[in-house]
C-alpha positions in Angstrom: 0.9 24.1 18.2 -0.3 25.7 15.0 -3.7 24.7 13.7 -4.1 22.6 10.5 -5.3 24.8 7.6 -7.3 24.1 4.6 -8.0 26.8 2.0 -10.7 26.6 -0.8 -10.9 28.9 -3.7 -14.3 29.6 -5.2 -14.8 31.3 -8.5 -17.4 34.1 -8.5 -18.5 36.8 -10.9 -16.0 39.2 -9.5 -12.4 38.0 -9.1 -12.5 35.0 -6.6 -12.9 34.3 -2.9 -10.4 32.4 -0.8 -11.8 30.8 2.3 -9.4 29.5 4.9 -10.6 26.9 7.4 -8.6 26.2 10.5 -8.7 23.1 12.6 -7.2 24.0 16.0 -5.1 21.5 18.0 -6.0 20.5 21.5 -4.4 18.2 24.1 -6.3 15.3 25.5 -5.4 14.5 29.0 -7.1 11.1 28.8 -5.1 9.6 25.9 -2.1 12.0 26.3 -2.1 13.0 22.6 -2.7 16.0 20.4 -5.8 16.0 18.4 -7.2 18.4 15.8 -10.8 19.6 15.5 -12.4 18.0 12.4 -13.2 19.9 9.3 -16.8 19.9 8.4 -17.7 17.3 5.7 -18.5 20.0 3.0 -15.0 21.5 3.5 -13.1 18.1 3.4 -15.0 17.1 0.2 -13.2 19.9 -1.7 -9.7 18.3 -1.2 -7.9 15.2 -2.7 -11.0 13.0 -2.3 -12.8 14.4 -5.3 -10.0 13.2 -7.6 -10.0 9.7 -6.0 -13.7 9.5 -6.3 -13.4 10.3 -10.0 -10.7 7.7 -10.5 -12.8 4.9 -9.0 -16.0 6.2 -10.9 -13.9 5.8 -14.1 -12.9 2.2 -13.1 -16.5 1.2 -12.3 -17.6 2.6 -15.7 -15.1 0.6 -17.6 -17.6 -1.9 -19.0 -19.6 0.9 -20.5 -16.6 2.3 -22.4 -14.6 1.4 -25.4 -11.0 0.3 -24.7 -9.7 3.5 -26.1 -12.2 5.6 -24.3 -11.4 3.9 -21.0 -7.7 4.4 -21.4 -8.2 8.1 -22.2 -10.6 8.5 -19.1 -8.2 6.5 -16.9 -5.2 8.7 -18.0 -7.1 11.8 -17.2 -8.3 10.5 -13.8 -4.8 9.5 -12.8 -3.4 12.9 -13.8 -6.0 14.6 -11.6 -5.1 12.4 -8.6 -1.4 13.1 -9.1 -2.0 16.8 -9.4 -4.2 16.9 -6.3 -1.5 15.0 -4.4 1.4 17.1 -5.5 0.2 20.7 -5.9 -0.6 23.2 -3.1 0.4 20.7 -0.5 0.1 21.7 3.1 3.4 22.4 4.9 2.8 19.5 7.4 5.5 16.9 7.2 3.2 14.0 6.5 1.6 15.8 3.6 4.9 16.8 2.1 6.2 13.1 2.5 3.1 11.9 0.6 3.5 14.5 -2.1 7.2 13.5 -2.6 6.3 9.8 -2.9 3.6 10.7 -5.4 6.0 12.8 -7.4 8.6 10.1 -7.4 6.5 6.9 -7.8 3.0 8.2 -8.5 2.6 6.2 -11.7 3.5 3.0 -9.9 0.5 3.5 -7.5 -1.8 2.8 -10.4 -0.3 -0.4 -11.6 -3.0 -2.5 -9.9 -5.6 -0.6 -11.8 -4.1 -1.2 -15.3 -2.5 -4.7 -14.8 -4.7 -7.7 -14.2 -3.7 -9.9 -11.4 -1.8 -7.2 -9.5 -3.3 -6.7 -6.1 -3.8 -3.2 -4.8 -2.2 -4.1 -1.4 0.9 -6.1 -0.5 -1.1 -8.5 1.7 0.3 -11.6 0.1 3.9 -10.5 0.9 2.9 -9.5 4.4 1.2 -12.8 5.0 4.2 -14.7 3.7 6.5 -12.9 6.1 4.2 -12.9 9.1 5.2 -16.2 10.5 8.9 -15.1 10.3 8.3 -12.1 12.4 6.3 -14.1 14.9 9.0 -16.7 15.1 11.8 -14.1 15.5 9.7 -12.4 18.3 9.1 -15.6 20.2 12.5 -17.2 19.8 14.6 -13.9 19.8 16.3 -15.2 16.6 19.7 -16.8 16.5 23.2 -15.5 17.3 25.4 -17.6 14.9 25.9 -17.4 11.2 24.9 -21.1 10.8 21.7 -20.5 12.7 20.8 -17.6 10.5 21.4 -19.6 7.4 19.3 -22.4 8.6 16.5 -20.0 9.5 16.6 -18.4 6.1 16.3 -21.7 4.4 13.6 -23.2 6.6 11.6 -20.1 6.3 11.9 -20.2 2.6 10.7 -23.8 2.6 7.7 -22.9 4.8 6.7 -19.8 2.7 7.2 -21.6 -0.7 5.2 -24.7 0.4 2.4 -22.6 1.8 2.2 -20.6 -1.5 2.0 -23.8 -3.5 -0.5 -25.6 -1.2 2.2 -28.2 -0.3 2.8 -29.9 3.0 6.0 -28.6 4.7 6.2 -31.8 6.7 6.0 -34.0 3.5 8.6 -31.9 1.7 11.0 -32.2 4.7 10.4 -36.0 4.9 11.2 -36.3 1.1 14.4 -34.1 1.6 15.7 -36.2 4.4 15.0 -39.5 2.6 16.7 -38.2 -0.5 19.8 -37.1 1.5 20.2 -40.4 3.2 19.6 -42.4 -0.1 22.1 -40.1 -2.0 19.3 -39.1 -4.3 18.4 -35.7 -5.7 16.6 -33.5 -3.3 13.0 -32.5 -4.0 12.5 -29.2 -5.8 10.7 -26.1 -4.4 10.1 -24.9 -7.9 6.4 -25.2 -8.9 5.5 -28.1 -11.1 4.9 -27.0 -14.7 1.3 -27.5 -16.0 
């Protein structure tokens, strides 16, 4: 297996010097996996991390800048991150995949920085779907179309009530009462302020 390679270019008085660092692969009999020797900290610090550190330094200095100055600094920091993630990318498949994602959707990765209320992770969506995944794993799902439709609807009720801080049980009681009374079913839409 070929080693992982990291090259660094340093400017000197006379042309330049290219230093190549290699992290050789080795097989671990204990965990049955291939591992690479780590690069020294001073070598790793010369890669994509500098651009990310600069981005977060800019974000942390927001209060000390004018709105225009912050926008300019943020734009420059984002550009550096995108350049570091898309130029001189190692031939490794994972690195190439990341570079492709950054080229295609790079700007979208910064939405959480520039848009108040947008989380940097998708934890809310993952938490909303977690119970569905657990339920499907335990029950093995349903085989029929009617069962799938029921599951879709009840899972929507559970997730929506949880997001709104409402009782699923109370919602279902109201829905059943409305059905038998011929009344209008309760709404899952959030109440307007």
